C-alpha positions in Angstrom: -163.4 -47.9 -18.3 -163.0 -49.0 -21.9 -161.5 -52.3 -20.8 -164.4 -53.1 -18.6 -166.8 -52.2 -21.4 -165.1 -54.7 -23.6 -165.2 -57.4 -20.9 -168.9 -56.8 -20.3 -169.6 -56.9 -24.1 -167.7 -60.2 -24.4 -169.5 -61.7 -21.4 -172.9 -60.7 -22.9 -171.9 -62.2 -26.2 -170.9 -65.5 -24.6 -174.2 -65.6 -22.7 -176.2 -64.9 -25.8 -174.4 -67.7 -27.7 -174.9 -70.1 -24.8 -178.6 -69.3 -24.7 -178.9 -69.7 -28.5 -177.3 -73.2 -28.2 -180.1 -74.1 -25.8 -182.6 -73.2 -28.4 -180.7 -75.2 -31.0 -180.7 -78.2 -28.6 -184.5 -77.9 -28.3 -184.8 -77.9 -32.1 -182.5 -80.9 -32.4 -184.5 -82.8 -29.8 -187.8 -82.2 -31.6 -189.2 -79.7 -29.1 -190.1 -77.3 -31.9 -192.7 -75.2 -30.2 -190.6 -74.7 -27.1 -187.7 -73.7 -29.3 -189.8 -71.1 -31.1 -191.1 -69.6 -27.8 -187.6 -69.5 -26.2 -186.0 -68.0 -29.3 -188.6 -65.2 -29.3 -188.0 -64.5 -25.6 -184.2 -64.3 -26.0 -184.6 -62.0 -29.1 -181.0 -62.3 -30.4 -180.5 -62.8 -34.2 -179.3 -66.3 -33.6 -182.2 -67.2 -31.2 -184.7 -65.6 -33.6 -183.4 -67.6 -36.5 -183.7 -70.7 -34.5 -187.2 -69.7 -33.4 -188.0 -69.5 -37.1 -186.5 -73.0 -37.7 -188.5 -74.4 -34.8 -191.7 -73.0 -36.1 -191.0 -74.2 -39.7 -190.2 -77.7 -38.4 -193.3 -77.8 -36.2 -195.4 -76.8 -39.2 -193.6 -79.3 -41.5 -193.5 -82.3 -39.2 -196.1 -82.1 -36.5 -198.8 -79.5 -37.0 -202.3 -80.3 -38.1 -203.1 -79.4 -41.7 -205.1 -76.4 -40.6 -202.3 -75.1 -38.4 -199.4 -75.3 -40.9 -199.9 -72.0 -42.7 -200.1 -70.0 -39.4 -196.9 -71.6 -38.2 -195.0 -70.9 -41.4 -196.2 -67.3 -41.0 -194.7 -67.3 -37.5 -191.5 -68.6 -38.9 -191.3 -65.9 -41.5 -191.9 -63.2 -38.9 -189.3 -64.5 -36.6 -186.7 -64.8 -39.4 -187.5 -61.2 -40.5 -186.9 -60.0 -36.9 -183.5 -61.8 -37.0 -182.6 -60.0 -40.2 -183.7 -56.7 -38.8 -181.4 -57.2 -35.8 -178.4 -58.4 -37.9 -178.6 -57.9 -41.7 -175.3 -59.8 -41.9 -176.5 -63.0 -40.3 -177.0 -65.6 -43.1 -179.3 -67.9 -41.1 -182.0 -65.2 -40.9 -182.3 -65.1 -44.7 -182.2 -68.9 -45.0 -184.9 -69.4 -42.4 -187.1 -66.7 -44.0 -186.6 -68.4 -47.4 -187.6 -71.7 -45.9 -190.7 -70.3 -44.4 -191.7 -68.3 -47.5 -191.1 -71.4 -49.7 -193.4 -73.5 -47.6 -196.0 -70.7 -47.5 -196.0 -70.5 -51.3 -197.0 -74.2 -51.4 -200.0 -73.6 -49.2 -201.0 -70.4 -50.9 -200.9 -71.9 -54.4 -199.1 -70.8 -57.5 -201.4 -67.9 -58.4 -201.5 -66.3 -55.0 -197.7 -66.9 -54.5 -196.9 -65.2 -57.8 -199.3 -62.3 -57.2 -197.6 -61.6 -53.9 -194.1 -61.8 -55.4 -193.0 -64.7 -53.2 -190.8 -66.3 -55.8 -188.3 -63.4 -56.2 -188.3 -62.9 -52.4 -187.4 -66.5 -51.8 -184.6 -66.4 -54.4 -183.2 -63.1 -53.1 -183.1 -64.5 -49.6 -181.3 -67.7 -50.7 -178.8 -65.8 -52.8 -178.2 -63.4 -49.9 -177.6 -66.4 -47.7 -175.0 -67.8 -50.1 -173.3 -64.4 -50.5 -172.9 -64.2 -46.8 -172.0 -67.9 -46.4 -170.9 -69.5 -49.8 -170.7 -73.0 -48.4 -174.3 -73.0 -47.0 -175.4 -76.5 -48.2 -179.0 -76.0 -47.1 -179.4 -72.8 -49.1 -178.0 -74.6 -52.2 -180.6 -77.4 -51.9 -183.3 -74.8 -51.3 -182.2 -72.8 -54.4 -182.1 -76.0 -56.5 -185.7 -76.8 -55.4 -186.7 -73.2 -56.2 -185.5 -73.7 -59.8 -187.0 -77.2 -59.9 -190.4 -76.3 -58.6 -190.9 -73.3 -60.9 -189.7 -75.2 -64.0 -192.2 -77.9 -63.1 -195.0 -75.3 -63.3 -194.3 -74.8 -67.0 -192.1 -72.8 -69.3 -194.1 -69.6 -68.9 -193.8 -69.5 -65.1 -190.1 -70.5 -65.3 -189.3 -67.8 -67.9 -191.1 -65.0 -66.0 -189.4 -65.9 -62.7 -185.9 -66.6 -64.2 -185.9 -70.3 -63.2 -183.4 -72.6 -64.9 -183.6 -76.3 -64.7 -180.0 -76.7 -65.6 -179.0 -75.3 -62.2 -180.8 -77.9 -60.2 -178.5 -80.8 -60.3 -175.2 -78.9 -59.9 -176.6 -77.2 -56.8 -177.8 -80.5 -55.3 -174.5 -82.3 -56.0 -172.5 -79.4 -54.5 -174.6 -79.5 -51.3 -174.1 -83.2 -50.9 -170.4 -82.8 -51.5 -170.3 -80.3 -48.7 -172.5 -82.2 -46.4 -172.5 -85.9 -47.4 -174.2 -86.9 -44.1 -177.1 -84.5 -44.7 -180.2 -86.7 -44.8 -182.6 -84.1 -46.1 -180.2 -83.3 -49.0 -180.4 -86.9 -50.2 -184.2 -87.0 -49.8 -184.8 -83.8 -51.7 -182.3 -84.8 -54.5 -184.2 -88.1 -54.8 -187.5 -86.2 -55.2 -186.0 -84.3 -58.2 -184.5 -87.5 -59.7 -187.8 -89.4 -59.4 -189.7 -86.5 -61.0 -187.2 -86.7 -63.9 -187.8 -90.4 -64.3 -184.4 -91.4 -62.9 -185.8 -93.9 -60.5 -182.6 -96.0 -60.0 -180.6 -92.9 -59.1 -183.4 -91.7 -56.8 -183.5 -95.1 -55.1 -179.8 -94.9 -54.5 -180.1 -91.5 -52.8 -183.0 -92.7 -50.6 -181.0 -95.8 -49.6 -178.1 -93.7 -48.6 -180.4 -91.4 -46.6 -181.7 -94.4 -44.7 -178.1 -95.6 -44.0 -177.0 -92.3 -42.5 -177.1 -91.7 -38.7 -180.1 -89.7 -37.6 -178.7 -87.2 -35.2 -181.8 -85.0 -34.7 -185.6 -85.3 -34.6 -185.8 -83.7 -38.1 -183.4 -86.4 -39.4 -185.7 -89.1 -38.1 -188.7 -87.4 -39.7 -186.8 -87.1 -43.0 -185.8 -90.8 -42.9 -189.4 -91.7 -42.5 -190.2 -89.7 -45.6 -187.3 -91.5 -47.3 -188.9 -94.9 -46.4 -192.2 -93.8 -47.8 -190.7 -92.4 -51.0 -188.6 -95.5 -51.5 -191.7 -97.7 -51.2 -193.4 -95.7 -53.9 -190.5 -96.3 -56.2 -190.7 -100.1 -55.9 
């Protein structure tokens, strides 16, 4: 009986992973809303995290301005459900941090600070890295967390524990881990441009445009790279 229970559990796990891969394929193909809906239906931690990713990408790349906040809220809810089902799954924390980070931009600094979003985002990113130390996306996001808060002024940075000295090391480590990550280059260029390092920013954007775009998000990010590069010239 125990043997058959193990066989059944293994079969169910294999099925769940296969279904999650279908959600991932939808995200990669740019079918973000369909990925969100399918991920919710499947309800596994992996599928829910991918649902959150789909919702965030839809909000970021395709949604109308008035729709964006609601879709980032959907992403946050799906990621929280993934965490509730598996507190040891790093992507749940990463996707919740992504959603909360974008929500904080739409809510504005005062509302975001009053709701305590900054420490929640940082905690989720640090949790991601504790569970998966080589998570390049979390490194970039944490670098941007420090960068954005430092940009708000010394008082905000001091009260939230942001440190501008951590930005570049995190960015460089992420790129070292995933040199073909287009979004990493684009975000690093954003930081460099804000610091007045235009030539270095231009180099990162040119590299981003030279890399193969394997997903719909990659193509959107390359379009952003083209726009950012044009602003530097």
